[in-house]
TORKOL-4160 file (C-alpha; in steps of 0.2 Angstrom, whole numbers, padded with zeros to 4 digits, m for minus):
339
<pt num="1" X="0430" Y="0484" Z="0601"/>
<pt num="2" X="0445" Y="0475" Z="0605"/>
<pt num="3" X="0434" Y="0463" Z="0614"/>
<pt num="4" X="0422" Y="0463" Z="0602"/>
<pt num="5" X="0435" Y="0458" Z="0587"/>
<pt num="6" X="0444" Y="0442" Z="0597"/>
<pt num="7" X="0426" Y="0436" Z="0604"/>
<pt num="8" X="0420" Y="0435" Z="0582"/>
<pt num="9" X="0436" Y="0426" Z="0580"/>
<pt num="10" X="0436" Y="0414" Z="0591"/>
<pt num="11" X="0416" Y="0410" Z="0586"/>
<pt num="12" X="0421" Y="0409" Z="0567"/>
<pt num="13" X="0432" Y="0394" Z="0571"/>
<pt num="14" X="0416" Y="0388" Z="0580"/>
<pt num="15" X="0403" Y="0392" Z="0563"/>
<pt num="16" X="0417" Y="0384" Z="0550"/>
<pt num="17" X="0419" Y="0371" Z="0565"/>
<pt num="18" X="0397" Y="0367" Z="0561"/>
<pt num="19" X="0399" Y="0372" Z="0542"/>
<pt num="20" X="0413" Y="0356" Z="0539"/>
<pt num="21" X="0403" Y="0345" Z="0550"/>
<pt num="22" X="0386" Y="0346" Z="0541"/>
<pt num="23" X="0392" Y="0348" Z="0525"/>
<pt num="24" X="0403" Y="0330" Z="0527"/>
<pt num="25" X="0389" Y="0323" Z="0534"/>
<pt num="26" X="0378" Y="0328" Z="0517"/>
<pt num="27" X="0388" Y="0323" Z="0506"/>
<pt num="28" X="0391" Y="0307" Z="0513"/>
<pt num="29" X="0370" Y="0305" Z="0511"/>
<pt num="30" X="0366" Y="0310" Z="0496"/>
<pt num="31" X="0370" Y="0295" Z="0485"/>
<pt num="32" X="0381" Y="0291" Z="0474"/>
<pt num="33" X="0400" Y="0295" Z="0474"/>
<pt num="34" X="0411" Y="0300" Z="0467"/>
<pt num="35" X="0417" Y="0284" Z="0455"/>
<pt num="36" X="0403" Y="0273" Z="0457"/>
<pt num="37" X="0393" Y="0283" Z="0443"/>
<pt num="38" X="0389" Y="0268" Z="0430"/>
<pt num="39" X="0390" Y="0280" Z="0414"/>
<pt num="40" X="0410" Y="0279" Z="0417"/>
<pt num="41" X="0414" Y="0262" Z="0415"/>
<pt num="42" X="0423" Y="0258" Z="0435"/>
<pt num="43" X="0423" Y="0239" Z="0435"/>
<pt num="44" X="0418" Y="0236" Z="0456"/>
<pt num="45" X="0435" Y="0229" Z="0459"/>
<pt num="46" X="0444" Y="0245" Z="0453"/>
<pt num="47" X="0430" Y="0260" Z="0462"/>
<pt num="48" X="0434" Y="0252" Z="0476"/>
<pt num="49" X="0456" Y="0250" Z="0473"/>
<pt num="50" X="0451" Y="0269" Z="0470"/>
<pt num="51" X="0442" Y="0273" Z="0487"/>
<pt num="52" X="0453" Y="0264" Z="0497"/>
<pt num="53" X="0467" Y="0274" Z="0490"/>
<pt num="54" X="0455" Y="0294" Z="0495"/>
<pt num="55" X="0454" Y="0283" Z="0513"/>
<pt num="56" X="0432" Y="0280" Z="0508"/>
<pt num="57" X="0433" Y="0266" Z="0512"/>
<pt num="58" X="0435" Y="0270" Z="0530"/>
<pt num="59" X="0425" Y="0274" Z="0544"/>
<pt num="60" X="0418" Y="0292" Z="0541"/>
<pt num="61" X="0423" Y="0297" Z="0557"/>
<pt num="62" X="0441" Y="0292" Z="0551"/>
<pt num="63" X="0440" Y="0302" Z="0535"/>
<pt num="64" X="0433" Y="0319" Z="0544"/>
<pt num="65" X="0446" Y="0319" Z="0559"/>
<pt num="66" X="0458" Y="0317" Z="0542"/>
<pt num="67" X="0454" Y="0330" Z="0533"/>
<pt num="68" X="0452" Y="0342" Z="0546"/>
<pt num="69" X="0469" Y="0336" Z="0554"/>
<pt num="70" X="0477" Y="0340" Z="0537"/>
<pt num="71" X="0471" Y="0358" Z="0536"/>
<pt num="72" X="0472" Y="0361" Z="0555"/>
<pt num="73" X="0487" Y="0356" Z="0556"/>
<pt num="74" X="0502" Y="0362" Z="0554"/>
<pt num="75" X="0520" Y="0351" Z="0547"/>
<pt num="76" X="0539" Y="0357" Z="0546"/>
<pt num="77" X="0544" Y="0348" Z="0534"/>
<pt num="78" X="0559" Y="0339" Z="0528"/>
<pt num="79" X="0569" Y="0334" Z="0512"/>
<pt num="80" X="0556" Y="0319" Z="0511"/>
<pt num="81" X="0539" Y="0329" Z="0511"/>
<pt num="82" X="0548" Y="0340" Z="0498"/>
<pt num="83" X="0550" Y="0331" Z="0486"/>
<pt num="84" X="0530" Y="0329" Z="0484"/>
<pt num="85" X="0521" Y="0345" Z="0477"/>
<pt num="86" X="0519" Y="0360" Z="0488"/>
<pt num="87" X="0503" Y="0366" Z="0480"/>
<pt num="88" X="0495" Y="0350" Z="0490"/>
<pt num="89" X="0497" Y="0364" Z="0505"/>
<pt num="90" X="0490" Y="0383" Z="0504"/>
<pt num="91" X="0504" Y="0392" Z="0515"/>
<pt num="92" X="0521" Y="0386" Z="0510"/>
<pt num="93" X="0537" Y="0398" Z="0521"/>
<pt num="94" X="0553" Y="0387" Z="0518"/>
<pt num="95" X="0564" Y="0390" Z="0536"/>
<pt num="96" X="0581" Y="0390" Z="0531"/>
<pt num="97" X="0587" Y="0391" Z="0551"/>
<pt num="98" X="0578" Y="0373" Z="0551"/>
<pt num="99" X="0589" Y="0363" Z="0542"/>
<pt num="100" X="0593" Y="0366" Z="0520"/>
<pt num="101" X="0576" Y="0358" Z="0518"/>
<pt num="102" X="0565" Y="0360" Z="0530"/>
<pt num="103" X="0548" Y="0372" Z="0526"/>
<pt num="104" X="0531" Y="0376" Z="0537"/>
<pt num="105" X="0518" Y="0368" Z="0527"/>
<pt num="106" X="0499" Y="0371" Z="0532"/>
<pt num="107" X="0482" Y="0371" Z="0523"/>
<pt num="108" X="0480" Y="0356" Z="0514"/>
<pt num="109" X="0465" Y="0354" Z="0506"/>
<pt num="110" X="0464" Y="0339" Z="0499"/>
<pt num="111" X="0466" Y="0331" Z="0482"/>
<pt num="112" X="0454" Y="0334" Z="0469"/>
<pt num="113" X="0444" Y="0317" Z="0465"/>
<pt num="114" X="0438" Y="0320" Z="0446"/>
<pt num="115" X="0457" Y="0328" Z="0444"/>
<pt num="116" X="0469" Y="0318" Z="0450"/>
<pt num="117" X="0483" Y="0326" Z="0443"/>
<pt num="118" X="0477" Y="0343" Z="0451"/>
<pt num="119" X="0476" Y="0347" Z="0474"/>
<pt num="120" X="0461" Y="0358" Z="0479"/>
<pt num="121" X="0475" Y="0370" Z="0481"/>
<pt num="122" X="0480" Y="0371" Z="0463"/>
<pt num="123" X="0464" Y="0374" Z="0461"/>
<pt num="124" X="0460" Y="0388" Z="0470"/>
<pt num="125" X="0478" Y="0396" Z="0465"/>
<pt num="126" X="0472" Y="0395" Z="0449"/>
<pt num="127" X="0451" Y="0398" Z="0447"/>
<pt num="128" X="0448" Y="0409" Z="0464"/>
<pt num="129" X="0458" Y="0426" Z="0457"/>
<pt num="130" X="0447" Y="0427" Z="0444"/>
<pt num="131" X="0430" Y="0427" Z="0457"/>
<pt num="132" X="0440" Y="0439" Z="0465"/>
<pt num="133" X="0443" Y="0451" Z="0454"/>
<pt num="134" X="0424" Y="0443" Z="0447"/>
<pt num="135" X="0417" Y="0449" Z="0462"/>
<pt num="136" X="0427" Y="0464" Z="0469"/>
<pt num="137" X="0423" Y="0474" Z="0450"/>
<pt num="138" X="0402" Y="0468" Z="0450"/>
<pt num="139" X="0402" Y="0475" Z="0467"/>
<pt num="140" X="0412" Y="0492" Z="0461"/>
<pt num="141" X="0396" Y="0495" Z="0448"/>
<pt num="142" X="0384" Y="0489" Z="0459"/>
<pt num="143" X="0391" Y="0504" Z="0476"/>
<pt num="144" X="0394" Y="0515" Z="0460"/>
<pt num="145" X="0381" Y="0516" Z="0452"/>
<pt num="146" X="0366" Y="0510" Z="0465"/>
<pt num="147" X="0371" Y="0521" Z="0479"/>
<pt num="148" X="0370" Y="0535" Z="0471"/>
<pt num="149" X="0355" Y="0532" Z="0459"/>
<pt num="150" X="0344" Y="0530" Z="0477"/>
<pt num="151" X="0350" Y="0546" Z="0488"/>
<pt num="152" X="0344" Y="0555" Z="0468"/>
<pt num="153" X="0328" Y="0548" Z="0470"/>
<pt num="154" X="0327" Y="0549" Z="0488"/>
<pt num="155" X="0331" Y="0568" Z="0486"/>
<pt num="156" X="0318" Y="0571" Z="0472"/>
<pt num="157" X="0304" Y="0557" Z="0478"/>
<pt num="158" X="0289" Y="0558" Z="0465"/>
<pt num="159" X="0299" Y="0566" Z="0452"/>
<pt num="160" X="0302" Y="0560" Z="0435"/>
<pt num="161" X="0320" Y="0558" Z="0440"/>
<pt num="162" X="0310" Y="0548" Z="0457"/>
<pt num="163" X="0300" Y="0536" Z="0445"/>
<pt num="164" X="0316" Y="0535" Z="0430"/>
<pt num="165" X="0328" Y="0529" Z="0444"/>
<pt num="166" X="0314" Y="0517" Z="0452"/>
<pt num="167" X="0308" Y="0510" Z="0436"/>
<pt num="168" X="0326" Y="0507" Z="0431"/>
<pt num="169" X="0328" Y="0499" Z="0445"/>
<pt num="170" X="0314" Y="0485" Z="0445"/>
<pt num="171" X="0318" Y="0481" Z="0431"/>
<pt num="172" X="0338" Y="0476" Z="0435"/>
<pt num="173" X="0330" Y="0466" Z="0447"/>
<pt num="174" X="0315" Y="0457" Z="0435"/>
<pt num="175" X="0332" Y="0455" Z="0424"/>
<pt num="176" X="0341" Y="0439" Z="0426"/>
<pt num="177" X="0360" Y="0435" Z="0424"/>
<pt num="178" X="0355" Y="0422" Z="0411"/>
<pt num="179" X="0345" Y="0437" Z="0401"/>
<pt num="180" X="0356" Y="0452" Z="0403"/>
<pt num="181" X="0372" Y="0442" Z="0399"/>
<pt num="182" X="0367" Y="0435" Z="0381"/>
<pt num="183" X="0358" Y="0455" Z="0378"/>
<pt num="184" X="0374" Y="0463" Z="0381"/>
<pt num="185" X="0383" Y="0450" Z="0371"/>
<pt num="186" X="0374" Y="0453" Z="0357"/>
<pt num="187" X="0371" Y="0473" Z="0358"/>
<pt num="188" X="0392" Y="0473" Z="0363"/>
<pt num="189" X="0396" Y="0461" Z="0358"/>
<pt num="190" X="0389" Y="0455" Z="0341"/>
<pt num="191" X="0381" Y="0469" Z="0334"/>
<pt num="192" X="0393" Y="0483" Z="0337"/>
<pt num="193" X="0410" Y="0475" Z="0340"/>
<pt num="194" X="0417" Y="0485" Z="0357"/>
<pt num="195" X="0420" Y="0474" Z="0369"/>
<pt num="196" X="0424" Y="0452" Z="0366"/>
<pt num="197" X="0410" Y="0440" Z="0372"/>
<pt num="198" X="0418" Y="0428" Z="0382"/>
<pt num="199" X="0435" Y="0425" Z="0390"/>
<pt num="200" X="0445" Y="0437" Z="0402"/>
<pt num="201" X="0459" Y="0443" Z="0408"/>
<pt num="202" X="0459" Y="0459" Z="0397"/>
<pt num="203" X="0449" Y="0475" Z="0401"/>
<pt num="204" X="0438" Y="0472" Z="0385"/>
<pt num="205" X="0432" Y="0455" Z="0392"/>
<pt num="206" X="0431" Y="0462" Z="0409"/>
<pt num="207" X="0418" Y="0474" Z="0407"/>
<pt num="208" X="0402" Y="0466" Z="0402"/>
<pt num="209" X="0403" Y="0451" Z="0415"/>
<pt num="210" X="0405" Y="0466" Z="0427"/>
<pt num="211" X="0393" Y="0475" Z="0422"/>
<pt num="212" X="0381" Y="0461" Z="0422"/>
<pt num="213" X="0384" Y="0453" Z="0437"/>
<pt num="214" X="0383" Y="0471" Z="0447"/>
<pt num="215" X="0368" Y="0481" Z="0439"/>
<pt num="216" X="0354" Y="0468" Z="0447"/>
<pt num="217" X="0365" Y="0471" Z="0463"/>
<pt num="218" X="0364" Y="0490" Z="0459"/>
<pt num="219" X="0348" Y="0490" Z="0457"/>
<pt num="220" X="0341" Y="0482" Z="0474"/>
<pt num="221" X="0355" Y="0494" Z="0481"/>
<pt num="222" X="0350" Y="0511" Z="0476"/>
<pt num="223" X="0329" Y="0504" Z="0480"/>
<pt num="224" X="0336" Y="0499" Z="0499"/>
<pt num="225" X="0345" Y="0518" Z="0498"/>
<pt num="226" X="0331" Y="0527" Z="0493"/>
<pt num="227" X="0320" Y="0518" Z="0504"/>
<pt num="228" X="0332" Y="0522" Z="0520"/>
<pt num="229" X="0335" Y="0540" Z="0516"/>
<pt num="230" X="0316" Y="0545" Z="0515"/>
<pt num="231" X="0314" Y="0535" Z="0530"/>
<pt num="232" X="0330" Y="0546" Z="0540"/>
<pt num="233" X="0326" Y="0562" Z="0532"/>
<pt num="234" X="0309" Y="0561" Z="0543"/>
<pt num="235" X="0315" Y="0560" Z="0563"/>
<pt num="236" X="0319" Y="0571" Z="0575"/>
<pt num="237" X="0335" Y="0573" Z="0574"/>
<pt num="238" X="0333" Y="0581" Z="0556"/>
<pt num="239" X="0323" Y="0592" Z="0558"/>
<pt num="240" X="0332" Y="0598" Z="0575"/>
<pt num="241" X="0348" Y="0600" Z="0562"/>
<pt num="242" X="0336" Y="0611" Z="0549"/>
<pt num="243" X="0329" Y="0622" Z="0564"/>
<pt num="244" X="0346" Y="0624" Z="0568"/>
<pt num="245" X="0348" Y="0631" Z="0551"/>
<pt num="246" X="0360" Y="0617" Z="0541"/>
<pt num="247" X="0359" Y="0619" Z="0524"/>
<pt num="248" X="0351" Y="0607" Z="0516"/>
<pt num="249" X="0367" Y="0598" Z="0509"/>
<pt num="250" X="0375" Y="0601" Z="0526"/>
<pt num="251" X="0360" Y="0589" Z="0535"/>
<pt num="252" X="0359" Y="0577" Z="0520"/>
<pt num="253" X="0380" Y="0572" Z="0517"/>
<pt num="254" X="0382" Y="0576" Z="0539"/>
<pt num="255" X="0368" Y="0569" Z="0549"/>
<pt num="256" X="0354" Y="0558" Z="0537"/>
<pt num="257" X="0366" Y="0549" Z="0525"/>
<pt num="258" X="0377" Y="0540" Z="0535"/>
<pt num="259" X="0363" Y="0531" Z="0547"/>
<pt num="260" X="0353" Y="0526" Z="0530"/>
<pt num="261" X="0371" Y="0520" Z="0524"/>
<pt num="262" X="0367" Y="0506" Z="0538"/>
<pt num="263" X="0354" Y="0494" Z="0532"/>
<pt num="264" X="0364" Y="0496" Z="0516"/>
<pt num="265" X="0379" Y="0491" Z="0523"/>
<pt num="266" X="0367" Y="0475" Z="0533"/>
<pt num="267" X="0366" Y="0470" Z="0511"/>
<pt num="268" X="0383" Y="0474" Z="0506"/>
<pt num="269" X="0391" Y="0462" Z="0516"/>
<pt num="270" X="0384" Y="0443" Z="0515"/>
<pt num="271" X="0381" Y="0452" Z="0494"/>
<pt num="272" X="0400" Y="0453" Z="0494"/>
<pt num="273" X="0407" Y="0437" Z="0500"/>
<pt num="274" X="0396" Y="0432" Z="0489"/>
<pt num="275" X="0403" Y="0439" Z="0471"/>
<pt num="276" X="0419" Y="0433" Z="0477"/>
<pt num="277" X="0417" Y="0416" Z="0480"/>
<pt num="278" X="0410" Y="0413" Z="0460"/>
<pt num="279" X="0394" Y="0416" Z="0449"/>
<pt num="280" X="0390" Y="0399" Z="0440"/>
<pt num="281" X="0376" Y="0407" Z="0429"/>
<pt num="282" X="0390" Y="0423" Z="0426"/>
<pt num="283" X="0405" Y="0415" Z="0423"/>
<pt num="284" X="0397" Y="0400" Z="0413"/>
<pt num="285" X="0390" Y="0416" Z="0401"/>
<pt num="286" X="0406" Y="0425" Z="0398"/>
<pt num="287" X="0417" Y="0409" Z="0399"/>
<pt num="288" X="0423" Y="0417" Z="0414"/>
<pt num="289" X="0437" Y="0404" Z="0422"/>
<pt num="290" X="0433" Y="0404" Z="0439"/>
<pt num="291" X="0427" Y="0394" Z="0454"/>
<pt num="292" X="0408" Y="0395" Z="0453"/>
<pt num="293" X="0409" Y="0385" Z="0436"/>
<pt num="294" X="0422" Y="0376" Z="0445"/>
<pt num="295" X="0409" Y="0374" Z="0462"/>
<pt num="296" X="0395" Y="0367" Z="0451"/>
<pt num="297" X="0402" Y="0354" Z="0443"/>
<pt num="298" X="0409" Y="0348" Z="0456"/>
<pt num="299" X="0395" Y="0345" Z="0464"/>
<pt num="300" X="0390" Y="0337" Z="0447"/>
<pt num="301" X="0404" Y="0324" Z="0447"/>
<pt num="302" X="0405" Y="0320" Z="0470"/>
<pt num="303" X="0420" Y="0330" Z="0471"/>
<pt num="304" X="0419" Y="0331" Z="0489"/>
<pt num="305" X="0436" Y="0338" Z="0495"/>
<pt num="306" X="0431" Y="0354" Z="0482"/>
<pt num="307" X="0414" Y="0353" Z="0488"/>
<pt num="308" X="0421" Y="0354" Z="0506"/>
<pt num="309" X="0437" Y="0368" Z="0501"/>
<pt num="310" X="0424" Y="0379" Z="0493"/>
<pt num="311" X="0409" Y="0379" Z="0505"/>
<pt num="312" X="0423" Y="0382" Z="0518"/>
<pt num="313" X="0431" Y="0397" Z="0509"/>
<pt num="314" X="0413" Y="0402" Z="0507"/>
<pt num="315" X="0410" Y="0402" Z="0525"/>
<pt num="316" X="0426" Y="0411" Z="0529"/>
<pt num="317" X="0421" Y="0425" Z="0517"/>
<pt num="318" X="0404" Y="0426" Z="0527"/>
<pt num="319" X="0412" Y="0430" Z="0543"/>
<pt num="320" X="0422" Y="0438" Z="0540"/>
<pt num="321" X="0411" Y="0453" Z="0528"/>
<pt num="322" X="0398" Y="0452" Z="0544"/>
<pt num="323" X="0413" Y="0456" Z="0554"/>
<pt num="324" X="0421" Y="0470" Z="0543"/>
<pt num="325" X="0401" Y="0475" Z="0543"/>
<pt num="326" X="0402" Y="0475" Z="0564"/>
<pt num="327" X="0413" Y="0486" Z="0563"/>
<pt num="328" X="0406" Y="0498" Z="0551"/>
<pt num="329" X="0389" Y="0503" Z="0558"/>
<pt num="330" X="0400" Y="0509" Z="0573"/>
<pt num="331" X="0408" Y="0520" Z="0563"/>
<pt num="332" X="0393" Y="0526" Z="0555"/>
<pt num="333" X="0382" Y="0527" Z="0570"/>
<pt num="334" X="0394" Y="0532" Z="0584"/>
<pt num="335" X="0380" Y="0527" Z="0597"/>
<pt num="336" X="0384" Y="0507" Z="0592"/>
<pt num="337" X="0398" Y="0501" Z="0602"/>
<pt num="338" X="0405" Y="0483" Z="0608"/>
<pt num="339" X="0411" Y="0482" Z="0623"/>
């Protein structure tokens, strides 16, 4: 397992490098730029000066190397560097043993081209924790509803419980968040007045967006759990366990359930990474100031540093989630080993 984790850790850098190159090139191939939108009325001379300030007039290779260097290469700063904003760097550690003003600075994703008073790291600090909270809450809702519903439907196959549960699951998959969200707002916020329709930070503002985002995922998990458990229940080792005289509860809990969760865990990995990095529709409907809304706005405004930083963050979360999924595989099925 140790060698496997080391290999995955090394491959993570390769994946992030490839993603950064592809994203960087594709952004530059798209017509237009962050400062040449005619609707803003920016004169040509002013636009060129702004592009020169941010290094956008340099060759693409030089721009890319500078961007990657600011992220990868750490710096030991002195008093001169300390005068700059510490928010320019994601990691800021004081080093008093090297001097009064010495500090360790690492991972500078650059300034935002749209909001010039803020850096990408400042945006991450302000908006990313909110997306994390929303993603964790939505995933909790999805797992708390979907997995038990799938297990119950599989154990009550072809009964009214199964038909009702799968019917609700089909409805949940069919209704997108853009429709589910306003329905929840109108029902529980406008009519009943139980929750607040928009905002974030208190319990009454977190429940509706978390349920709207997690319900559709719970429907997917319910159908997947049911299908996987039904398939496992027909395996030979399940019949052997029953022939040994084990109770049905013991057979399900200790033999069938763990193996049936492997396909579910496979889906949970990338789903969890996607939810953590923000969901544009949910955040827009419920007024959640997360990364999803900010990312889409940055794409429309050609805010290159924010786009690059968000995509690299999502790629990192995806690789990390898949690595965790592989570790969970070995726990669920002892036959799986990584040499």
